[in-house]
N, C-alpha and C positions, 0 to 999 in steps of 0.2 A: 582606784589606787591600790596597787598590790604591794603590801608591806611584808618585809622580811625581818626577822630578829637581828638586832645588832648586839654584838658581844661587848660588854662594858669594859673589858680589858683594853680595848682600842680607843677608849675615851681618855685623853691625857690633858693635863694642865697646859694652857697656852699653846695648844696644838690644834689647828683647824682641820675640819673634814670638808671635802668638796661636795657634800650632800647634807640635807637636813636630817635631824633626828626627831622622831615622833613617838607619841604614845600609841597604845593599841587601837585607839579610835581614829588615828590619823592626825591628831592635833599637833602642830609644830611646837617642839620644845627647844630646839636649837637650830638656828638657820644655817644654811650652807655658808662656809667661809668664816663663821663666827668662832671665836676662841673663848674657852672657859678660863677666866683669869683669876678665880679665887677658889680656895679649897672647899668652902661651904657650898658653892654652886656645883662643884664637881661631885661632892658627896650626894647632893640632892638628885642629880641626874643618875648617878650610879645606883641609887636606891629605887629608881623607877624601872619599869619594863620598857626597854628602848627598841625602836624599830626604824627601818629606813625604807624609802620607796625603792622597789627592786630596780626599776630602770635607771634611777639617779645613781645608785650605788654599785651597779653591776661592774663598771670598769674598775672601780677602786677595789672591789672584792676579788676580781680576776687578777689584778696586779699583786694584791696581797697573797693570794694563793701561789703566784709565781715566785714571790720573794721567799715564802716558806719552803717551797720545793727546792729552791737553790740552796738554802741553808741545810736542808736534809741531805742533799747530795754531798755537801761539804762535811757531813757528820757533826754539825754544830750541836752544842748542848741543848737539851730541851728548853731550858730557861731562856736561852737566846732565841730559839725558834718562836716561843710564845710571845716574845717582844718584837717580832718581825713587823715591818711596816712597808707599804709600797714605796717605790722609788720617789723621793720628794720632788725632784724636778719634773718628772712626768705627771705626778699628782697635781702639782701647781698649775701646769699647763692645762690639764683637763679641767681643773676646778675653775679657772678664770673664764673658760668658754661658757660654762654653765652659770657662773656667778652672776653675770649681767642679766641672764634670763630669769633669775630668781631674785630680782631686786626687791620685790615686794616682801619677800620673806625676811629680809633684813629689818624692815620696819615692823613686821609681825614679831620678830624676836625681841626688838627693843620694847614693844608694847608688853610682851610677857615679862621682860626683865623689870620694867618700871612697875608693873602690877605687883610683882613679888617684893620690890623694895618698899612700896607704899603701904604694904600690909603691916609692917612692924618698924616704924621710925623709932630710933633709939640713939642715945648719945654714945652707946658702946658698939663694939664689933665693927667699927669702920663704916657705919651706915652713911654718914655724910660724904666721905670721900668717894664711896661707890656711886652715890647719887650724882655727884659732880662729874665723875667719869662717864656715867651714862649720858648726862647732858652734853658732854663734849662729843660723844659718838653721834648724838642726834644732830648737833651743830655741824659736824663734819660731813655727815651723809647728806643733810639738807643743802649745804653749800655746794657740794660736788654735783648734785643732780636735783636742783630745786623743782623744776617742772615735773620730773618723773616722781618726785616725792609727793608733791601736791596731788598728782594724778592718782597715785595709789591710795593715799590717805583719804581724799575726798570721795573717790569711788567706793572705797570700803565703808566709809561712814554712812554713805547713802544706801548701802545694801545689807549691812550687818549690825546687830546690836552687841555682838560678842566683845567682851573686855571694853565696854564703852568708855569708862572713866580714864583708863590709861591711854587708849587710842585718841580720845578727845584731847588729852593733855599734850600728846606729841604734836597733833595738828595745830593746837593753839600756840605751842612754842615755835613751830616752824613759821606760821603766819605772823606772829608777833615780832619775831626777829626781823623778818623782811620789812615789815611796816616801820619798825623802829629805825632800821637802816635807811629807809626812804626819808625819814624825818631827821637823819644825820645826828642821832643821839650819841652820847659818849659810850664807848665800849663797856665801861663798868656798869652803867645803867642798863644797857641791853642785856648784859649777863644776869643782873638781878631780875630783870623782866622774864628772861628765859626760865630761870629757876622757879620763879613764881608761877609761871604757866604750867610747869611740870607738877607742882605741888599744891596748887590753890584749893583743890578738892580732896586733900588727903584725909580729912575727917569724915567725909561722906562718900568715900570710894564705893563701899559695898552697897549703900543705899542707891547711889546713882546707877550702878550696874543693874540692880534689881528693878528700878523704875524704868530703865531703858528697855529691858528685855521682857518685862511683863506689864500688865495693866492694872495694878492694884489701886484701890481707893487710898488716896493720900490722907493719912490720919493726922490729927492735931499734933501728935508726937513727931511724925515725919516732917510736917511743915515747920515745927520748931527747930528740928535738927538742921533742915535746909537753911532756914533763916539765920541760924547761929554759926554756920560752917565757916565763913570767912575769919571770924575771930578765933574759933576753935582750931582751925587749921594753922593759923599763925602761932597760937600757943603750943600746939604739938610740935611745930618746926623749931620753935625756940627751945623746947625741952629736949629736942633731938640734937641740939648743938649748933643750930643756925644762928650766926651772929651778924649776918648782913642785914642791917636795919632797913635798907631799901627793899630787899626781898620780902621781909616780914610785913612792911607797910603796904606793899603792893598786894600781897595776899589778903591782908586785912581789909583793904578798900576795893577789892576787885568787883564788888557788886554795888558799891556806893555811888549813887547818881545825884547826891544832894548838891554837888557843885557843878552840875551839868551846864549851867548858864554862865559859869565863870570862864573867861577866855583862857586858852591853853597856856599862854605865856605868863599868866598870873599864878599858875599852880607850881608847886615844888616839883622837882624831877620825878620823885616817887609817885606823886599824885597824877602827873601826866602819864606815867607808865601804867598806873592803875586804870586810868580812863581808857587807854588803848587796850589793855587786857580785857576790860569789860566788853568793849565793842567786838574784839576778836572772839571772845567767849560766846556772845550772842550770835555772831555771824556763822561760826562753825557749828554751833548747836543747831541752828536752823537747817543746816545742810545734812544733819545726821538723822538717821532713822530711829523711830521709837516704836514700841509695841502699839501705841495709841495713835500714831500718825505717820504719814509718809513724809520724806524730807521736802523742804521748800526748795524752789529753784533759787539759783544764786541771785537773780534779780530781786526776788521777794526778800531774801536774806539781807541784801544790800539796803533795801528800804528800811529795815529794822535797825541795822548796825552802822550805816555809813552817813546818814543824814543828820545834820545838826539841828539846832532849834529853829532855824529859818527854812527847813525843808530841803536844803541842798547839802551836798557833801561838805563837811567842815574839814579842818586840817587833818584830824585823825581819820575821818572817813575817806578823805582823798588818798591818804597814804595807804589805807587798807585796800582800796580799789586798785591802786597802782601796784601793790605787792602781789595780788592774786588775779586781778582782772575781773571784769564784770561777768565773764564766763570762764571760771577757773578750770584748769586741767582736772579731768575726772568727772565733769558735768556734761550734760547732753543738750544739743541744740538742733533746731530745724533751720535749714539754709534756704536762701531765695530760690535755689534750684529744685526745692521740694525734697531734697535728701535729708536724712536724719543722721547725725554723727555725734561723736564724742570728742570733747576738747582734749588735745594731747599736749598743748603748749601755749604759753602766753604769746601775744603778738605785739605789734608796734605800739598799739594803744589798748586801753582796757577793754574796748568793745570789738577788737580785731584779733580773735584767737586763731590758733592753728587747729584745724579740725580734721579728723579722720572719719570718713563716711562709713556707716554701717547698714543703712536701710535706703533702698532706692525710692524715688518718688511714687512708684507703684505700691509701696509697702512691703516689697519682697526683700529679704536679707541679701546683702551684697556678699558674694563669695570672696572677693578681694577688696579690702578697704582702699579708698582713694584719698590722697592727701589734698586738702583744700585750704588755700590761703584766703581768708575772708576779706582781705583788702580788695580782692577781685569782686566787683559788684554781682557777678553771676552767682557767687557763693557767699554773699553777705549773710550774716546771722539774721534770721527772721524773728526768732523767739527762742527763749530757753524752754526746755522740756523737762517734765518730771521724770525721775529715774524709773518710776513704775510704768511709764508709757513706752519704754523701750524694752522689748523682750529678747533682744539679741545679746548674747554674752560676748563682749569684745575680746579679740585675741590680744591680750595685754602685751605680751612680749614682742609680738610683731609690730604693734603700734608704737612702742617705745623705740624700736629700731628705726621705724619710719621717720620719727622726729629727729 
């Protein structure tokens, strides 16, 4: 990645750029097409050393130079020249082409924004409205491209421990929303569930990130903090201005399995949502990498999260399987043909995903991925494969366009 400095004067409030902004190490700070919608975030970025990837920003910089040259020829004042911007219509057209190819960066930017918000929950400085606005962005992006969103979040969870807590929260919200929709729950309850998914671990965010990225011995103090975090998180949210009682109750009970034997219909709506979030939390955590272990396959994760007391999927487990599939997008499978591929979309049933092949039966990487409908018996899923068993880096943008 070839980074070039980005001048802070071109970063404006509510004005999107068609390329991402990064720090000196290449870490994404602001995704392409994202707008800075508050002055605090703008100041935070302007106080950092900003860079852009040369290839992504070259067209924008070229058009910026053209706009400045045109103003110089017209003898425009220096102040006006300093405020020059590329032609907005041409910029938008150029940005849209690249925007779809950088879909994952939108989720990465949301993860960064959520991580920043969860650091300092407060009843002041508009914290709660900003959190709700971020939740709306997550909901909109997930609804618009659910399979692509699952693909990016699940693949990333299996390969990286970076920003574990915020990334996990986004994935939990996405999956919980879809499962609750399958259960036909009321919109108000689904909203409370979504917000609980984003914030359930607010009191142990740093500890979670540290445990995921490293392999420390868990001390008695750490264990006590983990055990107490549902109650502590609910208390922190209440102190930060959350008045939605269902949201707070779901957070408080999202690890409680004391009523696991009670039929779902006998629970209150908040208790039902807490049961769903607990299952989603387990399922997605099993798919996530840790310093101490490789991710489980989705089939192994489903055994932990989707089976009821009788050993078969109950109502919650069934909704969870319907929402993501037995082989969710972003996971790897071996086909009856001997090919190895990555799931790029859900199929007609939970066990019939859409797969893009990456490795031939001989074990050689395929130069061009092929699309396989696993309804065809020749390409039926033979088994799920661990992420560490596949050494090929998928061409993500090409695969999304194939689907």
